[in-house]
C-alpha positions as CSV (number, residue, x, y, z in Angstrom):
1,X,0.0,-0.1,-0.2
2,X,3.1,2.1,1.2
3,X,5.0,1.8,-2.4
4,X,1.7,3.0,-4.5
5,X,1.5,5.9,-2.2
6,X,4.5,6.6,-3.5
7,X,4.1,6.0,-7.5
8,X,0.8,8.0,-6.8
9,X,2.7,11.0,-5.3
10,X,5.8,11.1,-8.1
11,X,3.5,10.3,-10.6
12,X,1.2,14.2,-8.9
13,X,4.3,15.5,-9.1
14,X,5.2,15.1,-12.7
15,X,2.4,16.4,-14.0
16,X,2.3,19.5,-11.5
17,X,6.1,20.0,-12.7
18,X,4.7,20.1,-16.9
19,X,1.6,22.3,-16.4
20,X,3.7,24.8,-14.4
21,X,6.0,24.4,-17.8
22,X,3.5,24.7,-19.6
23,X,2.1,27.5,-18.7
24,X,-1.4,26.8,-18.5
25,X,-1.8,28.9,-15.3
26,X,-0.6,32.5,-17.6
27,X,-3.4,31.0,-20.1
28,X,-6.0,30.8,-18.1
29,X,-5.3,34.3,-16.4
30,X,-6.2,35.5,-19.2
31,X,-9.4,33.5,-20.2
32,X,-10.3,35.3,-16.9
33,X,-9.2,38.8,-17.6
34,X,-10.4,39.7,-21.5
35,X,-9.4,43.0,-21.1
36,X,-5.8,41.9,-20.4
37,X,-5.9,40.1,-23.1
38,X,-6.9,42.8,-25.7
39,X,-4.9,45.1,-24.7
40,X,-1.8,43.2,-24.9
41,X,-2.7,42.3,-28.3
42,X,-3.0,45.4,-28.9
43,X,0.1,46.9,-28.0
44,X,1.6,43.3,-30.2
45,X,-0.1,44.5,-32.6
46,X,1.6,48.6,-32.2
47,X,5.5,47.4,-32.1
48,X,5.5,44.2,-35.1
49,X,2.9,47.5,-37.6
50,X,6.0,50.2,-36.0
51,X,8.3,47.8,-36.2
52,X,8.8,46.8,-40.0
53,X,8.5,51.1,-41.7
54,X,12.1,51.7,-38.5
55,X,14.1,48.6,-39.7
56,X,12.8,50.6,-43.1
57,X,14.2,53.7,-42.2
58,X,17.9,52.9,-40.3
């Protein structure tokens, strides 16, 4: 019985590490705050739109 608990705990630790690596928490935060996601997308698009003329200018 103790061996099964240890294996289960190790498996849960591996799953937790994988979830942390995938940054699923950040995705959930963005889904819960749509205004933040809109703002991030807006500024990212603005950066992309201004980046090309600046590169071509210099």
